[in-house]
C-alpha positions in Angstrom: 75.6 21.7 -77.7 74.8 25.4 -77.6 73.9 27.2 -74.4 70.3 28.0 -73.8 69.2 31.6 -74.3 67.5 32.7 -71.0 65.8 36.1 -70.7 64.6 37.7 -67.5 61.9 40.2 -68.5 61.3 43.1 -66.2 64.4 42.2 -64.2 64.8 45.5 -62.3 67.9 45.4 -60.1 67.5 41.6 -59.5 69.9 39.7 -61.7 69.9 36.0 -62.5 73.3 34.5 -63.3 73.4 33.4 -66.9 70.3 35.3 -67.9 69.9 38.3 -70.1 68.2 41.1 -68.1 65.6 43.2 -69.9 64.1 46.3 -68.2 63.0 49.9 -69.0 65.0 51.3 -66.0 68.5 51.9 -67.3 69.8 52.5 -63.8 69.2 48.8 -63.1 71.9 48.1 -65.8 70.0 45.6 -67.9 71.7 44.0 -70.9 68.7 45.2 -72.9 66.9 48.5 -72.0 63.4 48.3 -73.5 59.8 49.0 -72.8 58.1 45.6 -72.2 54.7 47.0 -73.3 56.1 47.6 -76.8 57.8 45.4 -79.5 61.1 44.1 -78.0 64.4 44.5 -79.7 64.9 40.7 -79.6 65.0 38.4 -82.6 62.0 36.1 -83.3 62.3 32.6 -81.9 65.6 33.3 -80.1 64.8 32.5 -76.5 64.7 29.0 -74.9 63.5 30.3 -71.5 61.6 33.5 -70.5 61.1 34.5 -66.9 59.1 37.4 -65.5 58.2 38.0 -61.8 55.9 40.6 -60.4 55.8 42.6 -63.6 52.7 41.8 -65.7 50.4 43.1 -62.9 51.9 46.6 -63.5 50.6 46.7 -67.1 47.2 47.9 -68.4 45.3 45.1 -70.2 46.2 46.0 -73.7 49.9 46.4 -72.7 49.8 43.0 -71.0 48.4 41.5 -74.3 51.3 43.1 -76.2 53.8 41.7 -73.6 52.4 38.2 -74.0 52.4 38.4 -77.8 56.0 39.5 -77.6 56.9 36.5 -75.3 55.3 34.2 -77.9 57.2 35.9 -80.7 60.7 35.7 -79.2 60.3 32.2 -77.6 61.7 29.3 -79.6 59.3 26.4 -80.5 59.2 24.2 -77.4 60.5 27.0 -75.2 59.2 27.7 -71.8 57.8 31.0 -70.3 57.3 31.4 -66.6 55.3 34.4 -65.4 54.8 34.9 -61.7 52.4 37.5 -60.3 51.1 38.1 -56.8 47.5 37.0 -57.5 46.7 36.0 -61.1 43.0 35.1 -60.3 42.4 38.6 -58.8 44.1 40.3 -61.8 41.9 38.3 -64.2 38.8 39.4 -62.4 39.8 43.0 -62.7 
């Protein structure tokens, strides 16, 4: 059985053991340095698990849409995405 591909989007300096870190800040030493508001250099349907914490609230609405489309694109069928944000209801109202 192959190991699950787990990607931490907007990881910053916070690393999760066994996860691929993706962040724009090269000083945080991510495995993938990329702008999460643009197309990601990750193959379609390659991730089993996506995780992002306290990141999406930093994006403008159209960039957040791009980010979510990219999550959908890189996630395998049946995969799981978990996005945590301080107050999603408040962000939706904005």
